[in-house]
C-alpha positions as CSV (number, residue, x, y, z in Angstrom):
1,M,-51.1,-61.9,157.6
2,L,-53.0,-61.4,161.0
3,T,-56.4,-60.4,159.5
4,I,-55.9,-63.8,157.0
5,G,-55.6,-65.7,160.3
6,L,-58.5,-64.0,161.8
7,I,-60.7,-64.7,158.5
8,S,-59.7,-68.3,158.8
9,L,-60.7,-68.4,162.5
10,F,-64.3,-67.0,161.8
11,T,-64.7,-69.4,158.9
12,A,-63.8,-72.5,161.2
13,V,-66.2,-71.2,163.7
14,I,-69.0,-70.2,161.2
15,M,-68.4,-73.8,159.9
16,T,-68.8,-75.7,163.3
17,Q,-71.5,-74.4,164.3
18,Q,-73.7,-77.0,166.4
19,T,-77.1,-77.8,164.9
20,Y,-79.9,-78.4,167.3
21,K,-82.0,-81.1,165.9
22,L,-85.4,-80.4,167.0
23,D,-87.8,-83.2,166.8
24,K,-90.5,-81.2,168.8
25,W,-90.6,-77.5,167.8
26,P,-90.4,-75.2,170.9
27,E,-93.4,-73.0,172.0
28,V,-90.5,-70.6,172.8
29,W,-88.2,-69.8,170.1
30,S,-86.1,-67.1,171.7
31,E,-83.4,-69.6,172.7
32,Y,-82.8,-70.7,169.2
33,V,-82.0,-67.2,167.8
34,C,-78.9,-67.3,165.7
35,K,-78.9,-70.6,166.2
36,R,-78.6,-73.2,163.8
37,V,-81.9,-75.9,164.0
38,E,-82.9,-78.5,161.9
39,L,-86.4,-79.5,162.2
40,E,-89.3,-81.3,159.8
41,G,-92.6,-80.4,158.3
42,L,-94.8,-79.9,155.4
43,A,-93.2,-77.8,152.6
44,V,-95.8,-75.4,152.6
45,N,-96.7,-72.1,150.0
46,S,-98.3,-68.6,151.6
47,K,-98.3,-65.1,150.9
48,L,-95.2,-64.1,152.8
49,G,-93.3,-67.3,150.7
50,A,-92.2,-70.7,151.5
51,A,-92.2,-72.0,154.9
52,V,-92.5,-75.1,156.6
53,Y,-95.6,-76.4,158.8
54,N,-95.8,-78.9,161.9
55,G,-99.6,-79.1,161.8
56,E,-100.1,-76.2,164.4
57,E,-97.6,-73.3,163.2
58,L,-95.4,-71.9,160.3
59,V,-92.0,-71.5,159.9
60,W,-90.9,-69.4,156.8
61,I,-87.6,-69.9,154.7
62,D,-85.9,-66.2,153.9
63,G,-85.7,-65.6,150.4
64,L,-87.8,-68.2,149.1
65,E,-90.8,-67.1,147.5
66,S,-92.2,-70.4,147.1
67,W,-90.8,-74.6,147.3
68,P,-90.2,-75.8,144.0
69,E,-92.7,-77.6,141.7
70,G,-94.3,-80.7,143.4
71,Y,-93.2,-79.6,147.1
72,Y,-96.2,-78.0,147.7
73,L,-99.9,-79.4,146.8
74,G,-102.3,-76.8,148.1
75,E,-104.1,-76.5,151.1
76,K,-101.7,-76.6,153.5
77,K,-100.4,-80.1,152.0
78,G,-97.3,-80.7,151.2
79,K,-94.3,-83.2,151.0
80,K,-92.2,-83.7,154.0
81,V,-89.4,-81.8,153.9
82,R,-86.2,-81.8,156.6
83,V,-84.9,-78.4,157.0
84,T,-81.8,-76.7,158.1
85,G,-81.1,-73.2,159.2
86,T,-80.5,-70.5,161.5
87,V,-83.6,-69.1,163.2
88,T,-84.4,-65.6,163.2
89,F,-87.5,-63.0,163.7
90,K,-88.7,-60.7,161.4
91,D,-91.5,-58.3,162.1
92,Y,-94.2,-58.0,159.7
93,G,-95.0,-54.4,161.2
94,P,-98.9,-53.9,162.9
95,V,-101.5,-56.0,160.8
96,I,-104.7,-53.9,160.9
97,D,-106.9,-56.6,158.9
98,N,-106.3,-60.5,158.1
99,L,-109.4,-61.0,156.0
100,T,-109.3,-60.4,152.2
101,P,-112.8,-59.0,150.6
102,N,-114.0,-63.0,150.0
103,D,-113.2,-63.4,153.6
104,E,-110.2,-65.8,152.9
105,Q,-107.3,-66.0,155.7
106,R,-104.3,-63.4,155.0
107,A,-101.5,-63.7,156.3
108,G,-101.5,-61.9,159.6
109,I,-103.4,-61.4,162.8
110,L,-106.2,-58.9,163.6
111,G,-105.2,-56.2,165.7
112,E,-102.4,-53.2,166.5
113,E,-99.9,-55.8,167.4
114,H,-96.7,-55.9,165.6
115,E,-96.8,-59.3,163.6
116,V,-93.5,-61.5,164.4
117,R,-92.4,-64.3,162.4
118,I,-90.0,-67.2,163.1
119,V,-87.8,-67.5,159.9
120,L,-84.6,-69.5,159.3
121,K,-82.0,-68.2,157.0
122,D,-79.0,-69.9,155.3
123,V,-81.5,-72.9,154.5
124,E,-80.2,-76.6,153.3
125,W,-83.5,-78.8,152.5
126,K,-84.1,-82.2,151.7
127,L,-87.3,-83.9,150.7
128,L,-88.4,-87.0,152.9
129,E,-91.0,-88.2,150.6
């Protein structure tokens, strides 16, 4: 009985978790780690998967390799979406080279630093256009 009660309480806490509506994306995301946020941007696809782009930075969608057909139009042009999910960070390890043989930008940065990406998990989205 006690176990069922604790599971029900835990489920209720998760379901009532506050969602922070981010009209402007924060410069520092650390205060939102493990919190649900709602943000808007353009649906884009990259080599690391589907992301939301606000004209300056990308936030990746955990587990989504690409947006459904028609969401991304190419060249960082996509349809406007509203995305809700829990903020996490993923460390992609050190990046050695960020250019392909054709001098195209790859996902990454040049140097020995670890590349850490902002990722939303447990995501729901809505097409706004």
